[in-house]
TIRO-2110 file (N, C-alpha, C; in Angstrom, 1 decimal):
// TIRO-2110
106.8, 136.8, 117.5, N, 1, A
105.6, 136.0, 117.3, CA, 1, A
104.6, 136.8, 116.4, C, 1, A
104.5, 138.2, 116.5, N, 2, A
103.6, 138.9, 115.6, CA, 2, A
103.9, 138.6, 114.1, C, 2, A
105.2, 138.5, 113.8, N, 3, A
105.6, 138.2, 112.4, CA, 3, A
105.1, 136.8, 112.0, C, 3, A
105.2, 135.8, 112.8, N, 4, A
104.7, 134.5, 112.5, CA, 4, A
103.2, 134.5, 112.4, C, 4, A
102.5, 135.2, 113.3, N, 5, A
101.1, 135.3, 113.2, CA, 5, A
100.6, 135.9, 111.9, C, 5, A
101.3, 136.9, 111.5, N, 6, A
101.0, 137.6, 110.2, CA, 6, A
101.2, 136.7, 109.0, C, 6, A
102.3, 135.9, 109.1, N, 7, A
102.6, 135.0, 108.0, CA, 7, A
101.6, 133.9, 107.9, C, 7, A
101.2, 133.4, 109.1, N, 8, A
100.1, 132.3, 109.1, CA, 8, A
98.8, 132.9, 108.6, C, 8, A
98.4, 134.1, 109.0, N, 9, A
97.2, 134.7, 108.6, CA, 9, A
97.2, 134.9, 107.1, C, 9, A
98.3, 135.4, 106.5, N, 10, A
98.4, 135.5, 105.1, CA, 10, A
98.2, 134.2, 104.4, C, 10, A
98.9, 133.2, 104.9, N, 11, A
98.8, 131.8, 104.3, CA, 11, A
97.4, 131.3, 104.3, C, 11, A
96.7, 131.4, 105.4, N, 12, A
95.3, 130.9, 105.5, CA, 12, A
94.4, 131.7, 104.6, C, 12, A
94.5, 133.0, 104.5, N, 13, A
93.7, 133.8, 103.7, CA, 13, A
93.9, 133.5, 102.2, C, 13, A
95.1, 133.1, 101.9, N, 14, A
95.4, 132.9, 100.4, CA, 14, A
95.0, 131.5, 100.0, C, 14, A
94.5, 130.7, 101.0, N, 15, A
94.1, 129.3, 100.6, CA, 15, A
92.6, 129.2, 100.4, C, 15, A
91.8, 130.2, 100.5, N, 16, A
90.4, 130.1, 100.3, CA, 16, A
90.1, 129.8, 98.8, C, 16, A
88.9, 129.4, 98.5, N, 17, A
88.6, 129.0, 97.1, CA, 17, A
88.7, 130.2, 96.1, C, 17, A
88.5, 131.4, 96.6, N, 18, A
88.6, 132.6, 95.7, CA, 18, A
90.0, 132.7, 95.1, C, 18, A
91.0, 132.2, 95.8, N, 19, A
92.4, 132.3, 95.4, CA, 19, A
92.9, 131.0, 94.8, C, 19, A
92.1, 130.0, 94.7, N, 20, A
92.5, 128.7, 94.3, CA, 20, A
93.3, 128.6, 93.0, C, 20, A
92.6, 129.1, 91.9, N, 21, A
93.2, 129.0, 90.6, CA, 21, A
94.5, 129.8, 90.5, C, 21, A
94.6, 131.0, 91.1, N, 22, A
95.8, 131.8, 91.1, CA, 22, A
96.9, 131.0, 91.9, C, 22, A
96.6, 130.4, 93.0, N, 23, A
97.6, 129.7, 93.8, CA, 23, A
98.1, 128.5, 93.0, C, 23, A
97.3, 127.7, 92.4, N, 24, A
97.7, 126.5, 91.7, CA, 24, A
98.5, 126.9, 90.5, C, 24, A
98.1, 128.0, 89.8, N, 25, A
98.9, 128.4, 88.6, CA, 25, A
100.2, 128.9, 89.0, C, 25, A
100.3, 129.7, 90.1, N, 26, A
101.6, 130.2, 90.6, CA, 26, A
102.5, 129.1, 91.0, C, 26, A
101.9, 128.1, 91.7, N, 27, A
102.7, 127.0, 92.2, CA, 27, A
103.2, 126.2, 91.0, C, 27, A
102.4, 126.1, 90.0, N, 28, A
102.8, 125.3, 88.8, CA, 28, A
103.9, 126.0, 88.0, C, 28, A
103.9, 127.3, 87.9, N, 29, A
104.9, 128.0, 87.2, CA, 29, A
106.2, 128.2, 88.0, C, 29, A
106.1, 128.1, 89.3, N, 30, A
107.2, 128.4, 90.2, CA, 30, A
107.9, 127.1, 90.6, C, 30, A
107.2, 126.0, 90.9, N, 31, A
107.8, 124.8, 91.5, CA, 31, A
107.5, 123.5, 90.8, C, 31, A
106.3, 123.4, 90.2, N, 32, A
105.9, 122.1, 89.7, CA, 32, A
106.7, 121.6, 88.5, C, 32, A
107.5, 122.5, 87.9, N, 33, A
108.3, 122.1, 86.8, CA, 33, A
109.6, 121.5, 87.2, C, 33, A
109.9, 121.6, 88.5, N, 34, A
111.2, 121.0, 89.1, CA, 34, A
111.0, 119.6, 89.4, C, 34, A
112.1, 118.8, 89.2, N, 35, A
112.2, 117.5, 89.7, CA, 35, A
113.0, 117.5, 91.0, C, 35, A
112.8, 116.7, 92.0, N, 36, A
113.5, 116.8, 93.2, CA, 36, A
115.0, 116.6, 93.0, C, 36, A
115.5, 115.9, 91.9, N, 37, A
116.9, 115.8, 91.7, CA, 37, A
117.5, 116.9, 91.0, C, 37, A
116.7, 118.0, 90.7, N, 38, A
117.2, 119.2, 90.0, CA, 38, A
118.2, 119.9, 90.9, C, 38, A
119.2, 120.4, 90.4, N, 39, A
120.3, 121.1, 91.3, CA, 39, A
119.7, 122.2, 92.1, C, 39, A
118.7, 123.0, 91.6, N, 40, A
118.2, 124.1, 92.3, CA, 40, A
116.9, 123.8, 93.1, C, 40, A
116.6, 122.5, 93.2, N, 41, A
115.3, 122.2, 93.8, CA, 41, A
115.2, 122.7, 95.3, C, 41, A
116.1, 122.4, 96.1, N, 42, A
116.0, 122.9, 97.5, CA, 42, A
116.0, 124.4, 97.6, C, 42, A
116.9, 125.0, 96.8, N, 43, A
117.0, 126.5, 96.9, CA, 43, A
115.6, 127.1, 96.5, C, 43, A
115.0, 126.6, 95.4, N, 44, A
113.7, 127.1, 94.9, CA, 44, A
112.6, 126.9, 95.9, C, 44, A
112.6, 125.7, 96.5, N, 45, A
111.6, 125.4, 97.5, CA, 45, A
111.8, 126.3, 98.7, C, 45, A
113.0, 126.5, 99.2, N, 46, A
113.2, 127.4, 100.3, CA, 46, A
112.9, 128.8, 100.0, C, 46, A
113.2, 129.2, 98.8, N, 47, A
112.9, 130.6, 98.3, CA, 47, A
111.4, 130.9, 98.3, C, 47, A
110.7, 129.9, 97.9, N, 48, A
109.2, 130.0, 97.8, CA, 48, A
108.5, 129.2, 98.9, C, 48, A
109.0, 129.2, 100.1, N, 49, A
108.5, 128.5, 101.2, CA, 49, A
107.0, 128.9, 101.5, C, 49, A
106.8, 130.2, 101.4, N, 50, A
105.4, 130.7, 101.7, CA, 50, A
104.4, 130.1, 100.7, C, 50, A
104.8, 130.0, 99.5, N, 51, A
104.0, 129.4, 98.4, CA, 51, A
103.8, 127.9, 98.7, C, 51, A
104.8, 127.2, 99.1, N, 52, A
104.7, 125.8, 99.5, CA, 52, A
103.7, 125.6, 100.7, C, 52, A
103.8, 126.5, 101.7, N, 53, A
102.9, 126.5, 102.8, CA, 53, A
101.5, 126.7, 102.4, C, 53, A
101.3, 127.7, 101.5, N, 54, A
99.9, 127.9, 101.0, CA, 54, A
99.4, 126.7, 100.3, C, 54, A
100.2, 126.1, 99.5, N, 55, A
99.8, 124.9, 98.8, CA, 55, A
99.5, 123.7, 99.8, C, 55, A
100.3, 123.6, 100.8, N, 56, A
100.0, 122.6, 101.8, CA, 56, A
98.7, 122.8, 102.5, C, 56, A
98.4, 124.1, 102.8, N, 57, A
97.1, 124.4, 103.5, CA, 57, A
96.0, 124.1, 102.5, C, 57, A
96.1, 124.4, 101.3, N, 58, A
95.1, 124.1, 100.3, CA, 58, A
94.8, 122.6, 100.2, C, 58, A
95.9, 121.8, 100.1, N, 59, A
95.8, 120.3, 100.0, CA, 59, A
95.2, 119.8, 101.3, C, 59, A
95.5, 120.3, 102.5, N, 60, A
94.9, 119.9, 103.7, CA, 60, A
93.4, 120.2, 103.7, C, 60, A
93.1, 121.4, 103.2, N, 61, A
91.7, 121.7, 103.2, CA, 61, A
90.9, 120.8, 102.3, C, 61, A
91.4, 120.3, 101.2, N, 62, A
90.8, 119.4, 100.3, CA, 62, A
91.2, 118.0, 100.4, C, 62, A
91.9, 117.7, 101.6, N, 63, A
92.4, 116.4, 101.8, CA, 63, A
91.5, 115.2, 101.7, C, 63, A
90.2, 115.5, 102.0, N, 64, A
89.2, 114.4, 101.9, CA, 64, A
89.1, 113.9, 100.5, C, 64, A
89.4, 114.7, 99.5, N, 65, A
89.4, 114.2, 98.1, CA, 65, A
90.3, 113.1, 97.9, C, 65, A
91.4, 113.0, 98.7, N, 66, A
92.4, 112.0, 98.5, CA, 66, A
92.3, 110.9, 99.6, C, 66, A
91.2, 110.9, 100.3, N, 67, A
91.0, 109.9, 101.3, CA, 67, A
90.3, 108.6, 100.7, C, 67, A
90.3, 107.5, 101.4, N, 68, A
89.6, 106.4, 100.9, CA, 68, A
88.2, 106.7, 100.7, C, 68, A
87.5, 106.0, 99.8, N, 69, A
86.2, 106.3, 99.3, CA, 69, A
85.2, 106.5, 100.4, C, 69, A
85.1, 105.6, 101.4, N, 70, A
84.1, 105.7, 102.5, CA, 70, A
84.4, 107.0, 103.3, C, 70, A
85.6, 107.3, 103.6, N, 71, A
86.0, 108.5, 104.4, CA, 71, A
85.6, 109.7, 103.5, C, 71, A
85.9, 109.7, 102.3, N, 72, A
85.6, 110.8, 101.4, CA, 72, A
84.1, 111.1, 101.4, C, 72, A
83.3, 110.0, 101.2, N, 73, A
81.9, 110.2, 101.2, CA, 73, A
81.3, 110.8, 102.5, C, 73, A
81.9, 110.3, 103.6, N, 74, A
81.5, 110.9, 104.9, CA, 74, A
81.7, 112.4, 104.9, C, 74, A
82.9, 112.8, 104.5, N, 75, A
83.2, 114.3, 104.5, CA, 75, A
82.4, 115.1, 103.5, C, 75, A
82.1, 114.5, 102.4, N, 76, A
81.2, 115.1, 101.4, CA, 76, A
79.9, 115.4, 102.0, C, 76, A
79.3, 114.4, 102.7, N, 77, A
78.0, 114.5, 103.3, CA, 77, A
78.1, 115.6, 104.4, C, 77, A
79.1, 115.6, 105.2, N, 78, A
79.3, 116.7, 106.2, CA, 78, A
79.3, 118.0, 105.6, C, 78, A
80.1, 118.2, 104.5, N, 79, A
80.1, 119.5, 103.8, CA, 79, A
78.8, 119.8, 103.2, C, 79, A
78.1, 118.9, 102.7, N, 80, A
76.7, 119.2, 102.2, CA, 80, A
75.8, 119.7, 103.2, C, 80, A
75.9, 119.1, 104.4, N, 81, A
75.0, 119.5, 105.5, CA, 81, A
75.4, 120.9, 106.0, C, 81, A
76.7, 121.2, 106.0, N, 82, A
77.2, 122.5, 106.4, CA, 82, A
76.8, 123.6, 105.3, C, 82, A
76.9, 123.2, 104.1, N, 83, A
76.5, 124.1, 103.0, CA, 83, A
75.0, 124.4, 103.0, C, 83, A
74.2, 123.4, 103.2, N, 84, A
72.8, 123.5, 103.3, CA, 84, A
72.4, 124.4, 104.5, C, 84, A
73.1, 124.2, 105.6, N, 85, A
72.8, 125.1, 106.8, CA, 85, A
73.1, 126.6, 106.4, C, 85, A
74.2, 126.8, 105.7, N, 86, A
74.5, 128.2, 105.3, CA, 86, A
73.4, 128.7, 104.4, C, 86, A
73.0, 127.9, 103.4, N, 87, A
72.0, 128.3, 102.5, CA, 87, A
70.7, 128.6, 103.2, C, 87, A
70.4, 127.9, 104.3, N, 88, A
69.2, 128.2, 105.1, CA, 88, A
69.3, 129.5, 105.7, C, 88, A
70.5, 129.8, 106.3, N, 89, A
70.7, 131.1, 106.9, CA, 89, A
70.6, 132.3, 105.8, C, 89, A
71.2, 132.0, 104.7, N, 90, A
71.1, 133.0, 103.6, CA, 90, A
69.6, 133.3, 103.2, C, 90, A
68.9, 132.2, 103.1, N, 91, A
67.4, 132.3, 102.7, CA, 91, A
66.7, 133.1, 103.8, C, 91, A
67.0, 132.7, 105.1, N, 92, A
66.3, 133.4, 106.2, CA, 92, A
66.6, 134.9, 106.2, C, 92, A
67.8, 135.3, 105.7, N, 93, A
68.2, 136.7, 105.7, CA, 93, A
67.7, 137.4, 104.4, C, 93, A
66.9, 136.7, 103.6, N, 94, A
66.3, 137.3, 102.4, CA, 94, A
67.2, 137.3, 101.2, C, 94, A
68.3, 136.5, 101.3, N, 95, A
69.2, 136.4, 100.2, CA, 95, A
69.0, 135.1, 99.5, C, 95, A
69.3, 135.0, 98.2, N, 96, A
69.3, 133.7, 97.5, CA, 96, A
70.4, 132.8, 98.0, C, 96, A
70.2, 131.5, 98.2, N, 97, A
71.3, 130.7, 98.7, CA, 97, A
72.4, 130.6, 97.6, C, 97, A
73.7, 130.6, 98.1, N, 98, A
74.8, 130.5, 97.3, CA, 98, A
74.8, 129.1, 96.5, C, 98, A
75.6, 129.0, 95.5, N, 99, A
75.7, 127.7, 94.8, CA, 99, A
76.1, 126.6, 95.7, C, 99, A
75.5, 125.4, 95.5, N, 100, A
75.6, 124.2, 96.3, CA, 100, A
75.1, 124.3, 97.7, C, 100, A
74.4, 125.4, 98.0, N, 101, A
73.9, 125.6, 99.4, CA, 101, A
72.4, 125.7, 99.5, C, 101, A
71.8, 125.4, 98.3, N, 102, A
70.3, 125.4, 98.3, CA, 102, A
69.8, 123.9, 98.4, C, 102, A
69.0, 123.7, 99.4, N, 103, A
68.5, 122.3, 99.6, CA, 103, A
67.7, 121.8, 98.5, C, 103, A
67.1, 122.7, 97.7, N, 104, A
66.2, 122.3, 96.6, CA, 104, A
67.0, 122.0, 95.3, C, 104, A
68.3, 122.1, 95.4, N, 105, A
69.1, 121.8, 94.2, CA, 105, A
70.1, 120.7, 94.6, C, 105, A
70.7, 120.1, 93.6, N, 106, A
71.8, 119.1, 93.9, CA, 106, A
72.9, 119.8, 94.7, C, 106, A
73.4, 119.1, 95.7, N, 107, A
74.5, 119.6, 96.5, CA, 107, A
75.8, 118.8, 96.3, C, 107, A
76.6, 118.8, 97.4, N, 108, A
77.9, 118.2, 97.3, CA, 108, A
77.9, 116.7, 97.0, C, 108, A
76.8, 116.0, 97.3, N, 109, A
76.7, 114.6, 97.0, CA, 109, A
76.3, 114.3, 95.6, C, 109, A
76.1, 115.3, 94.8, N, 110, A
75.7, 115.1, 93.4, CA, 110, A
76.9, 114.6, 92.6, C, 110, A
76.8, 113.5, 91.9, N, 111, A
78.0, 113.0, 91.1, CA, 111, A
78.4, 114.1, 90.1, C, 111, A
77.5, 114.7, 89.5, N, 112, A
77.8, 115.7, 88.5, CA, 112, A
78.6, 116.9, 89.1, C, 112, A
78.2, 117.4, 90.3, N, 113, A
78.9, 118.4, 90.9, CA, 113, A
80.3, 117.9, 91.3, C, 113, A
80.4, 116.7, 91.8, N, 114, A
81.7, 116.2, 92.2, CA, 114, A
82.6, 116.0, 91.0, C, 114, A
82.1, 115.5, 89.9, N, 115, A
83.0, 115.4, 88.7, CA, 115, A
83.5, 116.7, 88.3, C, 115, A
82.7, 117.7, 88.3, N, 116, A
83.2, 119.1, 88.0, CA, 116, A
84.2, 119.6, 89.0, C, 116, A
84.0, 119.3, 90.3, N, 117, A
84.9, 119.8, 91.3, CA, 117, A
86.2, 119.1, 91.1, C, 117, A
86.2, 117.8, 90.9, N, 118, A
87.5, 117.1, 90.7, CA, 118, A
88.2, 117.5, 89.5, C, 118, A
87.4, 117.7, 88.4, N, 119, A
88.1, 118.0, 87.1, CA, 119, A
88.8, 119.4, 87.2, C, 119, A
88.1, 120.4, 87.8, N, 120, A
88.7, 121.7, 87.7, CA, 120, A
89.4, 122.2, 89.0, C, 120, A
89.1, 121.5, 90.1, N, 121, A
89.7, 122.0, 91.4, CA, 121, A
90.7, 120.9, 91.9, C, 121, A
90.2, 119.8, 92.2, N, 122, A
91.0, 118.8, 93.0, CA, 122, A
92.1, 118.2, 92.2, C, 122, A
91.9, 117.7, 91.0, N, 123, A
92.9, 117.0, 90.2, CA, 123, A
94.0, 117.9, 89.8, C, 123, A
93.8, 119.1, 89.3, N, 124, A
94.9, 120.0, 89.0, CA, 124, A
95.8, 120.3, 90.2, C, 124, A
95.1, 120.4, 91.4, N, 125, A
95.9, 120.7, 92.6, CA, 125, A
96.8, 119.5, 93.0, C, 125, A
96.2, 118.3, 93.0, N, 126, A
97.0, 117.1, 93.4, CA, 126, A
98.1, 116.8, 92.3, C, 126, A
97.8, 117.1, 91.1, N, 127, A
98.7, 116.8, 90.0, CA, 127, A
100.0, 117.7, 90.1, C, 127, A
99.7, 119.0, 90.4, N, 128, A
100.9, 119.9, 90.5, CA, 128, A
101.7, 119.6, 91.8, C, 128, A
101.0, 119.2, 92.9, N, 129, A
101.7, 118.9, 94.1, CA, 129, A
102.5, 117.6, 93.9, C, 129, A
102.0, 116.6, 93.3, N, 130, A
102.8, 115.4, 93.1, CA, 130, A
103.9, 115.5, 92.2, C, 130, A
103.8, 116.5, 91.2, N, 131, A
104.9, 116.7, 90.3, CA, 131, A
106.1, 117.3, 91.1, C, 131, A
105.8, 118.3, 91.9, N, 132, A
106.8, 119.0, 92.7, CA, 132, A
107.3, 118.2, 93.8, C, 132, A
106.4, 117.4, 94.4, N, 133, A
106.8, 116.6, 95.6, CA, 133, A
106.3, 115.1, 95.4, C, 133, A
107.1, 114.3, 94.7, N, 134, A
106.7, 113.0, 94.3, CA, 134, A
106.3, 112.1, 95.5, C, 134, A
106.7, 112.4, 96.7, N, 135, A
106.3, 111.7, 97.8, CA, 135, A
104.8, 111.8, 98.1, C, 135, A
104.1, 112.7, 97.4, N, 136, A
102.7, 112.9, 97.6, CA, 136, A
101.9, 112.2, 96.4, C, 136, A
102.5, 111.4, 95.6, N, 137, A
101.9, 110.8, 94.5, CA, 137, A
100.7, 109.9, 94.9, C, 137, A
100.9, 109.3, 96.1, N, 138, A
99.8, 108.4, 96.6, CA, 138, A
98.5, 109.2, 96.8, C, 138, A
98.6, 110.5, 97.2, N, 139, A
97.4, 111.3, 97.3, CA, 139, A
96.8, 111.5, 96.0, C, 139, A
97.6, 111.8, 95.0, N, 140, A
97.0, 112.0, 93.6, CA, 140, A
96.3, 110.7, 93.1, C, 140, A
96.9, 109.6, 93.4, N, 141, A
96.4, 108.3, 92.9, CA, 141, A
95.0, 108.0, 93.6, C, 141, A
94.9, 108.3, 94.9, N, 142, A
93.7, 108.1, 95.6, CA, 142, A
92.6, 109.1, 95.1, C, 142, A
93.0, 110.3, 94.9, N, 143, A
92.1, 111.4, 94.4, CA, 143, A
91.6, 110.9, 93.0, C, 143, A
92.5, 110.4, 92.2, N, 144, A
92.1, 109.9, 90.9, CA, 144, A
91.1, 108.8, 91.0, C, 144, A
91.3, 107.9, 91.9, N, 145, A
90.4, 106.7, 92.1, CA, 145, A
89.0, 107.2, 92.5, C, 145, A
89.0, 108.2, 93.4, N, 146, A
87.7, 108.8, 93.8, CA, 146, A
87.0, 109.5, 92.6, C, 146, A
87.8, 110.2, 91.9, N, 147, A
87.3, 110.9, 90.7, CA, 147, A
86.7, 109.9, 89.7, C, 147, A
87.3, 108.8, 89.5, N, 148, A
86.8, 107.8, 88.6, CA, 148, A
85.5, 107.2, 89.2, C, 148, A
85.4, 107.1, 90.5, N, 149, A
84.2, 106.6, 91.2, CA, 149, A
83.0, 107.5, 91.0, C, 149, A
83.3, 108.8, 91.1, N, 150, A
82.3, 109.8, 90.9, CA, 150, A
81.8, 109.8, 89.4, C, 150, A
82.8, 109.7, 88.5, N, 151, A
82.4, 109.6, 87.1, CA, 151, A
81.5, 108.4, 86.8, C, 151, A
81.8, 107.3, 87.4, N, 152, A
81.0, 106.1, 87.2, CA, 152, A
79.6, 106.3, 87.8, C, 152, A
79.5, 107.0, 88.9, N, 153, A
78.2, 107.3, 89.5, CA, 153, A
77.4, 108.2, 88.6, C, 153, A
78.1, 109.2, 88.0, N, 154, A
77.5, 110.2, 87.2, CA, 154, A
76.9, 109.4, 85.9, C, 154, A
77.8, 108.6, 85.3, N, 155, A
77.3, 107.8, 84.1, CA, 155, A
76.1, 106.9, 84.5, C, 155, A
76.2, 106.3, 85.6, N, 156, A
75.0, 105.5, 86.0, CA, 156, A
73.8, 106.3, 86.2, C, 156, A
73.9, 107.5, 86.8, N, 157, A
72.7, 108.3, 87.0, CA, 157, A
72.2, 108.8, 85.6, C, 157, A
73.1, 109.1, 84.7, N, 158, A
72.6, 109.5, 83.3, CA, 158, A
71.9, 108.4, 82.6, C, 158, A
72.5, 107.2, 82.8, N, 159, A
71.9, 106.0, 82.1, CA, 159, A
70.5, 105.8, 82.7, C, 159, A
70.3, 105.9, 84.0, N, 160, A
69.0, 105.6, 84.6, CA, 160, A
68.0, 106.7, 84.2, C, 160, A
68.5, 107.9, 84.0, N, 161, A
67.6, 109.0, 83.5, CA, 161, A
67.2, 108.8, 82.1, C, 161, A
68.0, 108.2, 81.2, N, 162, A
67.7, 108.1, 79.8, CA, 162, A
67.0, 106.8, 79.5, C, 162, A
66.9, 105.9, 80.5, N, 163, A
66.2, 104.6, 80.2, CA, 163, A
64.7, 104.9, 80.2, C, 163, A
64.0, 104.3, 79.2, N, 164, A
62.5, 104.5, 79.2, CA, 164, A
61.9, 103.7, 80.4, C, 164, A
60.8, 104.2, 80.9, N, 165, A
60.2, 103.5, 82.1, CA, 165, A
59.8, 102.1, 81.6, C, 165, A
60.1, 101.2, 82.5, N, 166, A
59.7, 99.8, 82.2, CA, 166, A
58.2, 99.6, 82.4, C, 166, A
57.5, 99.3, 81.4, N, 167, A
56.1, 99.1, 81.5, CA, 167, A
55.7, 97.8, 80.7, C, 167, A
54.6, 97.3, 81.1, N, 168, A
54.2, 96.1, 80.3, CA, 168, A
53.6, 96.6, 79.0, C, 168, A
53.4, 95.6, 78.1, N, 169, A
52.8, 95.9, 76.8, CA, 169, A
51.4, 96.5, 77.0, C, 169, A
50.7, 96.1, 78.0, N, 170, A
49.3, 96.6, 78.2, CA, 170, A
49.4, 98.1, 78.7, C, 170, A
50.4, 98.4, 79.4, N, 171, A
50.5, 99.8, 79.9, CA, 171, A
50.9, 100.7, 78.7, C, 171, A
51.6, 100.2, 77.7, N, 172, A
52.0, 101.1, 76.6, CA, 172, A
50.8, 101.3, 75.7, C, 172, A
49.8, 100.4, 75.7, N, 173, A
48.6, 100.5, 74.9, CA, 173, A
47.8, 101.6, 75.4, C, 173, A
END
């Protein structure tokens, strides 16, 4: 059991955001180039099972990104509240709040922040996963639908920002 505990601990630690890019890149070069009908597929998956488990933990952590829109929004709001609470604690301790954790700045519910998160974090993750494991394609498709929804909200917000205020002719004079 100590060996299993050690393996699980290493898997969990390697799934935090600090290791995200390294993990996705390693998974991409190790497994995402394989098709399930490739002759070495099972052997390579079994050889790199620890990496597969790390990727599974990462996908589970970001799973709300591939949930239906209403569920995804709920979890984004929960994350925003959690992040803001951490930012409050950081501010109370005399530290500047970490990014996305400052209540006076846009948080997780900001379309611009979400578009960036999807573009650089979520979509590369789900794309690599679905390439190596085609049974997960539905996750990538739903994540892509949510990404498109965030982009539409971002475009709408930009349009509303750039529109001149509607005033009557008298108000312009």
